[in-house]
C-alpha positions as CSV (number, residue, x, y, z in Angstrom):
1,X,-8.0,-2.6,-14.0
2,X,-4.9,-0.9,-12.5
3,X,-5.3,0.8,-9.3
4,X,-3.7,4.2,-8.5
5,X,-0.4,3.9,-6.6
6,X,-1.9,6.0,-3.8
7,X,-4.8,3.6,-3.4
8,X,-2.3,0.7,-3.4
9,X,-0.3,2.2,-0.6
10,X,-3.4,3.1,1.4
11,X,-4.7,-0.4,1.0
12,X,-1.3,-1.9,2.0
13,X,-1.2,0.3,5.1
14,X,-4.7,-0.8,6.0
15,X,-3.9,-4.5,5.5
16,X,-0.8,-4.2,7.8
17,X,-2.8,-2.0,10.2
18,X,-0.2,0.9,10.0
19,X,-0.6,4.7,10.2
20,X,0.5,6.9,7.3
21,X,3.6,8.2,9.1
22,X,5.8,5.2,9.7
23,X,9.4,4.2,9.5
24,X,10.8,1.3,7.4
25,X,11.8,-0.5,10.6
26,X,8.2,-0.3,11.9
27,X,6.8,-1.6,8.7
28,X,9.1,-4.7,9.0
29,X,8.3,-5.1,12.7
30,X,4.5,-5.0,12.1
31,X,4.8,-7.4,9.1
32,X,6.8,-9.9,11.1
33,X,4.3,-9.7,14.0
34,X,1.4,-10.3,11.6
35,X,3.2,-13.0,9.7
36,X,3.8,-15.0,12.8
37,X,0.1,-14.7,13.6
38,X,-1.3,-15.6,10.2
39,X,1.4,-17.9,8.7
40,X,-0.2,-21.2,7.4
41,X,2.5,-23.3,9.1
42,X,1.4,-21.8,12.4
43,X,-2.3,-22.5,11.8
44,X,-3.0,-19.2,10.1
45,X,-4.9,-18.4,7.0
46,X,-3.0,-18.7,3.6
47,X,-5.2,-16.1,1.9
48,X,-4.5,-13.6,4.7
49,X,-0.8,-14.3,4.5
50,X,-0.8,-13.7,0.8
51,X,-2.5,-10.3,1.4
52,X,0.2,-9.5,4.0
53,X,3.0,-10.4,1.6
54,X,1.5,-8.3,-1.2
55,X,1.0,-5.3,1.1
56,X,4.6,-5.6,2.5
57,X,6.0,-5.8,-1.0
58,X,4.1,-2.7,-2.1
59,X,5.3,-0.7,0.9
60,X,8.9,-1.8,0.6
61,X,9.0,-1.1,-3.1
62,X,7.8,2.4,-2.4
63,X,10.2,3.0,0.5
64,X,13.2,1.6,-1.5
65,X,12.3,3.5,-4.7
66,X,11.4,6.8,-3.1
67,X,13.3,9.8,-4.5
68,X,14.4,12.2,-1.8
69,X,14.7,15.9,-2.3
70,X,17.1,17.9,-0.1
71,X,16.0,21.4,-0.8
72,X,15.6,23.8,2.1
73,X,11.8,23.9,1.9
74,X,11.5,20.1,2.1
75,X,14.0,19.8,4.9
76,X,12.1,22.5,6.9
77,X,8.9,20.4,6.4
78,X,10.5,17.2,7.6
79,X,12.4,18.8,10.5
80,X,10.1,21.6,11.8
81,X,11.9,21.7,15.2
82,X,15.0,23.0,13.5
83,X,13.3,26.2,12.5
84,X,11.3,26.6,15.6
85,X,13.7,28.9,17.4
86,X,14.3,31.0,14.3
87,X,10.7,32.2,14.3
88,X,11.1,33.9,17.7
89,X,14.3,35.8,17.0
90,X,13.9,39.6,16.8
């Protein structure tokens, strides 16, 4: 049974203990931190390491394959501070 991509991403975020709003660099940093802790060569659990690898692969595939839109509405959502002063002009 295939899971929905949203569920896969939410599960991956949970496995890596990450919030929904995160940068690519932070995903890598958290993965490396947990990999050091759970790697079988360091006395960790092989099953947990496999879960971490799968979660990291899912998130990186999503990040790398994300299609960006550069329309004005989306930019204003992503950068609300840019329009902040415009709201107070007479």
